[in-house]
C-alpha positions as CSV (number, residue, x, y, z in Angstrom):
1,M,-22.0,-15.6,10.5
2,R,-24.2,-18.3,12.0
3,E,-23.5,-22.0,12.0
4,S,-26.4,-22.6,9.6
5,E,-24.9,-20.1,7.2
6,L,-21.5,-21.8,7.4
7,A,-23.2,-25.2,6.6
8,V,-24.3,-24.1,3.1
9,I,-20.9,-22.6,2.1
10,G,-18.5,-24.9,0.3
11,D,-15.0,-25.8,1.6
12,A,-13.2,-23.6,-0.9
13,E,-15.2,-20.6,0.2
14,L,-14.6,-21.3,3.8
15,V,-10.8,-21.6,3.3
16,E,-10.8,-18.4,1.2
17,E,-12.7,-16.6,4.0
18,L,-10.3,-17.9,6.6
19,S,-7.3,-16.9,4.5
20,L,-8.7,-13.4,4.2
21,L,-9.4,-13.1,7.9
22,T,-5.9,-14.3,8.7
23,T,-4.4,-11.7,6.4
24,Q,-6.5,-9.0,7.9
25,T,-5.4,-10.1,11.4
26,A,-1.8,-10.0,10.4
27,R,-2.1,-6.5,9.0
28,M,-3.9,-5.3,12.1
29,R,-1.2,-6.8,14.4
30,A,1.5,-5.1,12.3
31,R,-0.3,-1.8,12.4
32,M,-0.7,-2.1,16.2
33,A,3.0,-2.8,16.5
34,D,3.7,0.3,14.4
35,I,1.4,2.5,16.6
36,M,2.9,1.1,19.8
37,A,6.4,1.8,18.6
38,E,5.5,5.4,17.6
39,L,3.9,6.0,21.0
40,E,7.1,4.7,22.7
41,R,9.3,6.9,20.5
42,R,7.2,9.9,21.4
43,R,7.4,9.0,25.2
44,C,11.1,8.7,25.0
45,A,11.4,12.0,23.1
46,A,9.2,13.8,25.7
47,R,11.3,12.3,28.5
48,S,14.5,13.4,26.8
49,A,13.2,16.9,26.2
50,A,12.0,17.2,29.9
51,A,15.4,16.0,31.1
52,T,17.2,18.5,28.9
53,A,14.9,21.3,30.1
54,T,15.6,20.6,33.8
55,R,19.4,20.6,33.2
56,R,19.3,24.2,32.0
């Protein structure tokens, strides 16, 4: 959105848009954390399986 476009939008609409973007950002951060945790879980499981296989 260009500055000229922002100039014609009212305060309430700008606050609403900012709120929406903040909510989306929070959801994306939460999703990223979930994905990173899942990847770490998988890495740990793979390391554990590899360690178990070498002990046999």
